[in-house]
PDB file of N, CA, C and O in Angstrom:
ATOM      1  N   UNK A   1     -10.796   0.217  -9.080  1.00  0.00           N
ATOM      2  CA  UNK A   1     -10.609   1.597  -8.732  1.00  0.00           C
ATOM      3  C   UNK A   1     -10.060   1.725  -7.308  1.00  0.00           C
ATOM      4  O   UNK A   1      -9.217   2.581  -7.039  1.00  0.00           O
ATOM      5  N   UNK A   2     -10.536   0.876  -6.404  1.00  0.00           N
ATOM      6  CA  UNK A   2     -10.046   0.916  -5.025  1.00  0.00           C
ATOM      7  C   UNK A   2      -8.558   0.592  -4.985  1.00  0.00           C
ATOM      8  O   UNK A   2      -7.796   1.233  -4.262  1.00  0.00           O
ATOM      9  N   UNK A   3      -8.154  -0.394  -5.756  1.00  0.00           N
ATOM     10  CA  UNK A   3      -6.734  -0.755  -5.795  1.00  0.00           C
ATOM     11  C   UNK A   3      -5.889   0.394  -6.308  1.00  0.00           C
ATOM     12  O   UNK A   3      -4.834   0.694  -5.750  1.00  0.00           O
ATOM     13  N   UNK A   4      -6.349   1.034  -7.366  1.00  0.00           N
ATOM     14  CA  UNK A   4      -5.599   2.144  -7.972  1.00  0.00           C
ATOM     15  C   UNK A   4      -5.481   3.307  -6.988  1.00  0.00           C
ATOM     16  O   UNK A   4      -4.402   3.883  -6.843  1.00  0.00           O
ATOM     17  N   UNK A   5      -6.570   3.658  -6.314  1.00  0.00           N
ATOM     18  CA  UNK A   5      -6.529   4.750  -5.338  1.00  0.00           C
ATOM     19  C   UNK A   5      -5.613   4.404  -4.168  1.00  0.00           C
ATOM     20  O   UNK A   5      -4.863   5.252  -3.683  1.00  0.00           O
ATOM     21  N   UNK A   6      -5.681   3.148  -3.718  1.00  0.00           N
ATOM     22  CA  UNK A   6      -4.786   2.729  -2.635  1.00  0.00           C
ATOM     23  C   UNK A   6      -3.331   2.866  -3.042  1.00  0.00           C
ATOM     24  O   UNK A   6      -2.497   3.328  -2.264  1.00  0.00           O
ATOM     25  N   UNK A   7      -3.036   2.462  -4.265  1.00  0.00           N
ATOM     26  CA  UNK A   7      -1.664   2.563  -4.749  1.00  0.00           C
ATOM     27  C   UNK A   7      -1.228   4.022  -4.886  1.00  0.00           C
ATOM     28  O   UNK A   7      -0.117   4.380  -4.493  1.00  0.00           O
ATOM     29  N   UNK A   8      -2.098   4.859  -5.440  1.00  0.00           N
ATOM     30  CA  UNK A   8      -1.738   6.262  -5.672  1.00  0.00           C
ATOM     31  C   UNK A   8      -1.537   7.042  -4.379  1.00  0.00           C
ATOM     32  O   UNK A   8      -0.660   7.902  -4.307  1.00  0.00           O
ATOM     33  N   UNK A   9      -2.341   6.750  -3.354  1.00  0.00           N
ATOM     34  CA  UNK A   9      -2.281   7.539  -2.132  1.00  0.00           C
ATOM     35  C   UNK A   9      -1.441   6.907  -1.026  1.00  0.00           C
ATOM     36  O   UNK A   9      -0.810   7.625  -0.251  1.00  0.00           O
ATOM     37  N   UNK A  10      -1.422   5.591  -0.938  1.00  0.00           N
ATOM     38  CA  UNK A  10      -0.717   4.941   0.169  1.00  0.00           C
ATOM     39  C   UNK A  10       0.704   4.503  -0.170  1.00  0.00           C
ATOM     40  O   UNK A  10       1.569   4.503   0.706  1.00  0.00           O
ATOM     41  N   UNK A  11       0.960   4.131  -1.419  1.00  0.00           N
ATOM     42  CA  UNK A  11       2.300   3.661  -1.775  1.00  0.00           C
ATOM     43  C   UNK A  11       3.375   4.720  -1.518  1.00  0.00           C
ATOM     44  O   UNK A  11       4.442   4.368  -1.014  1.00  0.00           O
ATOM     45  N   UNK A  12       3.148   6.006  -1.839  1.00  0.00           N
ATOM     46  CA  UNK A  12       4.179   7.011  -1.521  1.00  0.00           C
ATOM     47  C   UNK A  12       4.474   7.094  -0.021  1.00  0.00           C
ATOM     48  O   UNK A  12       5.620   7.320   0.368  1.00  0.00           O
ATOM     49  N   UNK A  13       3.454   6.914   0.824  1.00  0.00           N
ATOM     50  CA  UNK A  13       3.669   6.932   2.264  1.00  0.00           C
ATOM     51  C   UNK A  13       4.502   5.715   2.692  1.00  0.00           C
ATOM     52  O   UNK A  13       5.399   5.843   3.526  1.00  0.00           O
ATOM     53  N   UNK A  14       4.216   4.561   2.135  1.00  0.00           N
ATOM     54  CA  UNK A  14       4.984   3.358   2.444  1.00  0.00           C
ATOM     55  C   UNK A  14       6.438   3.539   2.013  1.00  0.00           C
ATOM     56  O   UNK A  14       7.353   3.170   2.749  1.00  0.00           O
ATOM     57  N   UNK A  15       6.655   4.107   0.825  1.00  0.00           N
ATOM     58  CA  UNK A  15       8.016   4.336   0.335  1.00  0.00           C
ATOM     59  C   UNK A  15       8.788   5.282   1.254  1.00  0.00           C
ATOM     60  O   UNK A  15       9.964   5.052   1.535  1.00  0.00           O
ATOM     61  N   UNK A  16       8.132   6.341   1.721  1.00  0.00           N
ATOM     62  CA  UNK A  16       8.783   7.305   2.618  1.00  0.00           C
ATOM     63  C   UNK A  16       9.154   6.647   3.942  1.00  0.00           C
ATOM     64  O   UNK A  16      10.263   6.837   4.443  1.00  0.00           O
ATOM     65  N   UNK A  17       8.229   5.875   4.509  1.00  0.00           N
ATOM     66  CA  UNK A  17       8.527   5.176   5.759  1.00  0.00           C
ATOM     67  C   UNK A  17       9.663   4.184   5.580  1.00  0.00           C
ATOM     68  O   UNK A  17      10.524   4.062   6.452  1.00  0.00           O
ATOM     69  N   UNK A  18       9.675   3.476   4.465  1.00  0.00           N
ATOM     70  CA  UNK A  18      10.727   2.502   4.192  1.00  0.00           C
ATOM     71  C   UNK A  18      12.088   3.195   4.121  1.00  0.00           C
ATOM     72  O   UNK A  18      13.079   2.691   4.650  1.00  0.00           O
ATOM     73  N   UNK A  19      12.126   4.361   3.460  1.00  0.00           N
ATOM     74  CA  UNK A  19      13.375   5.119   3.358  1.00  0.00           C
ATOM     75  C   UNK A  19      13.878   5.544   4.734  1.00  0.00           C
ATOM     76  O   UNK A  19      15.085   5.552   4.979  1.00  0.00           O
ATOM     77  N   UNK A  20      12.967   5.895   5.626  1.00  0.00           N
ATOM     78  CA  UNK A  20      13.354   6.347   6.959  1.00  0.00           C
ATOM     79  C   UNK A  20      13.785   5.192   7.854  1.00  0.00           C
ATOM     80  O   UNK A  20      14.605   5.381   8.753  1.00  0.00           O
ATOM     81  N   UNK A  21      13.248   4.009   7.622  1.00  0.00           N
ATOM     82  CA  UNK A  21      13.546   2.868   8.492  1.00  0.00           C
ATOM     83  C   UNK A  21      14.759   2.055   8.055  1.00  0.00           C
ATOM     84  O   UNK A  21      15.339   1.336   8.870  1.00  0.00           O
ATOM     85  N   UNK A  22      15.151   2.150   6.800  1.00  0.00           N
ATOM     86  CA  UNK A  22      16.286   1.362   6.338  1.00  0.00           C
ATOM     87  C   UNK A  22      17.589   2.127   6.535  1.00  0.00           C
ATOM     88  O   UNK A  22      17.626   3.357   6.489  1.00  0.00           O
ATOM     89  N   UNK A  23      18.627   1.382   6.749  1.00  0.00           N
ATOM     90  CA  UNK A  23      19.953   1.968   6.906  1.00  0.00           C
ATOM     91  C   UNK A  23      20.562   2.117   5.512  1.00  0.00           C
ATOM     92  O   UNK A  23      20.583   1.156   4.744  1.00  0.00           O
ATOM     93  N   UNK A  24      21.057   3.312   5.178  1.00  0.00           N
ATOM     94  CA  UNK A  24      21.620   3.516   3.838  1.00  0.00           C
ATOM     95  C   UNK A  24      22.812   2.595   3.563  1.00  0.00           C
ATOM     96  O   UNK A  24      23.562   2.244   4.473  1.00  0.00           O
ATOM     97  N   UNK A  25      22.970   2.220   2.320  1.00  0.00           N
ATOM     98  CA  UNK A  25      24.115   1.432   1.849  1.00  0.00           C
ATOM     99  C   UNK A  25      24.258   0.084   2.539  1.00  0.00           C
ATOM    100  O   UNK A  25      25.379  -0.387   2.731  1.00  0.00           O
ATOM    101  N   UNK A  26      23.149  -0.552   2.916  1.00  0.00           N
ATOM    102  CA  UNK A  26      23.249  -1.882   3.525  1.00  0.00           C
ATOM    103  C   UNK A  26      22.782  -2.973   2.577  1.00  0.00           C
ATOM    104  O   UNK A  26      22.807  -4.155   2.922  1.00  0.00           O
ATOM    105  N   UNK A  27      22.356  -2.579   1.385  1.00  0.00           N
ATOM    106  CA  UNK A  27      21.859  -3.575   0.452  1.00  0.00           C
ATOM    107  C   UNK A  27      20.550  -4.172   0.932  1.00  0.00           C
ATOM    108  O   UNK A  27      20.307  -5.368   0.778  1.00  0.00           O
ATOM    109  N   UNK A  28      19.711  -3.331   1.515  1.00  0.00           N
ATOM    110  CA  UNK A  28      18.421  -3.790   2.035  1.00  0.00           C
ATOM    111  C   UNK A  28      17.596  -4.412   0.918  1.00  0.00           C
ATOM    112  O   UNK A  28      17.719  -4.021  -0.242  1.00  0.00           O
ATOM    113  N   UNK A  29      16.760  -5.374   1.266  1.00  0.00           N
ATOM    114  CA  UNK A  29      15.914  -6.014   0.250  1.00  0.00           C
ATOM    115  C   UNK A  29      14.969  -5.006  -0.402  1.00  0.00           C
ATOM    116  O   UNK A  29      14.855  -3.862   0.038  1.00  0.00           O
ATOM    117  N   UNK A  30      14.306  -5.448  -1.442  1.00  0.00           N
ATOM    118  CA  UNK A  30      13.385  -4.587  -2.170  1.00  0.00           C
ATOM    119  C   UNK A  30      12.342  -3.978  -1.246  1.00  0.00           C
ATOM    120  O   UNK A  30      12.007  -4.524  -0.195  1.00  0.00           O
ATOM    121  N   UNK A  31      11.842  -2.831  -1.678  1.00  0.00           N
ATOM    122  CA  UNK A  31      10.806  -2.149  -0.906  1.00  0.00           C
ATOM    123  C   UNK A  31       9.525  -2.969  -0.885  1.00  0.00           C
ATOM    124  O   UNK A  31       9.238  -3.712  -1.824  1.00  0.00           O
ATOM    125  N   UNK A  32       8.751  -2.831   0.198  1.00  0.00           N
ATOM    126  CA  UNK A  32       7.436  -3.481   0.208  1.00  0.00           C
ATOM    127  C   UNK A  32       6.512  -2.782  -0.774  1.00  0.00           C
ATOM    128  O   UNK A  32       6.656  -1.588  -1.033  1.00  0.00           O
ATOM    129  N   UNK A  33       5.574  -3.524  -1.314  1.00  0.00           N
ATOM    130  CA  UNK A  33       4.611  -2.986  -2.261  1.00  0.00           C
ATOM    131  C   UNK A  33       3.210  -3.178  -1.701  1.00  0.00           C
ATOM    132  O   UNK A  33       2.875  -4.254  -1.204  1.00  0.00           O
ATOM    133  N   UNK A  34       2.409  -2.153  -1.781  1.00  0.00           N
ATOM    134  CA  UNK A  34       1.044  -2.206  -1.293  1.00  0.00           C
ATOM    135  C   UNK A  34       0.209  -3.154  -2.151  1.00  0.00           C
ATOM    136  O   UNK A  34       0.282  -3.128  -3.380  1.00  0.00           O
ATOM    137  N   UNK A  35      -0.575  -3.981  -1.490  1.00  0.00           N
ATOM    138  CA  UNK A  35      -1.483  -4.885  -2.186  1.00  0.00           C
ATOM    139  C   UNK A  35      -2.862  -4.736  -1.559  1.00  0.00           C
ATOM    140  O   UNK A  35      -3.019  -4.906  -0.350  1.00  0.00           O
ATOM    141  N   UNK A  36      -3.851  -4.422  -2.367  1.00  0.00           N
ATOM    142  CA  UNK A  36      -5.221  -4.237  -1.888  1.00  0.00           C
ATOM    143  C   UNK A  36      -6.080  -5.355  -2.454  1.00  0.00           C
ATOM    144  O   UNK A  36      -6.092  -5.589  -3.662  1.00  0.00           O
ATOM    145  N   UNK A  37      -6.799  -6.045  -1.574  1.00  0.00           N
ATOM    146  CA  UNK A  37      -7.690  -7.114  -1.988  1.00  0.00           C
ATOM    147  C   UNK A  37      -9.114  -6.739  -1.592  1.00  0.00           C
ATOM    148  O   UNK A  37      -9.373  -6.355  -0.451  1.00  0.00           O
ATOM    149  N   UNK A  38     -10.007  -6.852  -2.523  1.00  0.00           N
ATOM    150  CA  UNK A  38     -11.412  -6.552  -2.265  1.00  0.00           C
ATOM    151  C   UNK A  38     -12.172  -7.869  -2.300  1.00  0.00           C
ATOM    152  O   UNK A  38     -12.139  -8.586  -3.301  1.00  0.00           O
ATOM    153  N   UNK A  39     -12.848  -8.182  -1.221  1.00  0.00           N
ATOM    154  CA  UNK A  39     -13.599  -9.429  -1.128  1.00  0.00           C
ATOM    155  C   UNK A  39     -15.087  -9.131  -1.098  1.00  0.00           C
ATOM    156  O   UNK A  39     -15.521  -8.088  -0.609  1.00  0.00           O
ATOM    157  N   UNK A  40     -15.844 -10.049  -1.620  1.00  0.00           N
ATOM    158  CA  UNK A  40     -17.303  -9.884  -1.604  1.00  0.00           C
ATOM    159  C   UNK A  40     -17.817 -10.007  -0.180  1.00  0.00           C
ATOM    160  O   UNK A  40     -17.264 -10.744   0.636  1.00  0.00           O
ATOM    161  N   UNK A  41     -18.853  -9.294   0.095  1.00  0.00           N
ATOM    162  CA  UNK A  41     -19.457  -9.347   1.426  1.00  0.00           C
ATOM    163  C   UNK A  41     -20.954  -9.201   1.302  1.00  0.00           C
ATOM    164  O   UNK A  41     -21.538  -9.474   0.254  1.00  0.00           O
ATOM    165  N   UNK A  42     -21.555  -8.776   2.364  1.00  0.00           N
ATOM    166  CA  UNK A  42     -22.993  -8.558   2.358  1.00  0.00           C
ATOM    167  C   UNK A  42     -23.341  -7.421   1.414  1.00  0.00           C
ATOM    168  O   UNK A  42     -22.595  -6.446   1.330  1.00  0.00           O
ATOM    169  N   UNK A  43     -24.440  -7.520   0.711  1.00  0.00           N
ATOM    170  CA  UNK A  43     -24.806  -6.438  -0.202  1.00  0.00           C
ATOM    171  C   UNK A  43     -25.113  -5.146   0.555  1.00  0.00           C
ATOM    172  O   UNK A  43     -25.634  -5.176   1.670  1.00  0.00           O
ATOM    173  N   UNK A  44     -24.792  -4.043  -0.050  1.00  0.00           N
ATOM    174  CA  UNK A  44     -25.056  -2.737   0.537  1.00  0.00           C
ATOM    175  C   UNK A  44     -26.480  -2.326   0.182  1.00  0.00           C
ATOM    176  O   UNK A  44     -26.882  -2.373  -0.981  1.00  0.00           O
ATOM    177  N   UNK A  45     -27.225  -1.928   1.187  1.00  0.00           N
ATOM    178  CA  UNK A  45     -28.614  -1.536   0.966  1.00  0.00           C
ATOM    179  C   UNK A  45     -28.718  -0.030   1.116  1.00  0.00           C
ATOM    180  O   UNK A  45     -28.347   0.517   2.154  1.00  0.00           O
ATOM    181  N   UNK A  46     -29.217   0.640   0.096  1.00  0.00           N
ATOM    182  CA  UNK A  46     -29.424   2.079   0.153  1.00  0.00           C
ATOM    183  C   UNK A  46     -30.868   2.363   0.539  1.00  0.00           C
ATOM    184  O   UNK A  46     -31.793   1.685   0.092  1.00  0.00           O
ATOM    185  N   UNK A  47     -31.041   3.363   1.366  1.00  0.00           N
ATOM    186  CA  UNK A  47     -32.398   3.727   1.807  1.00  0.00           C
ATOM    187  C   UNK A  47     -32.763   5.070   1.245  1.00  0.00           C
ATOM    188  O   UNK A  47     -33.862   5.565   1.493  1.00  0.00           O
TER     189      UNK A  47
END
């Protein structure tokens, strides 16, 4: 779910920034794609 939310909310922002930073008609490489990795950590304790 975290990956999906990251993609839905952050990928459009990355695409917009990429469009603003690249020079049109230069054959720029493919757009960057957001990748979210979730790693195990200390357990969360609820009080």
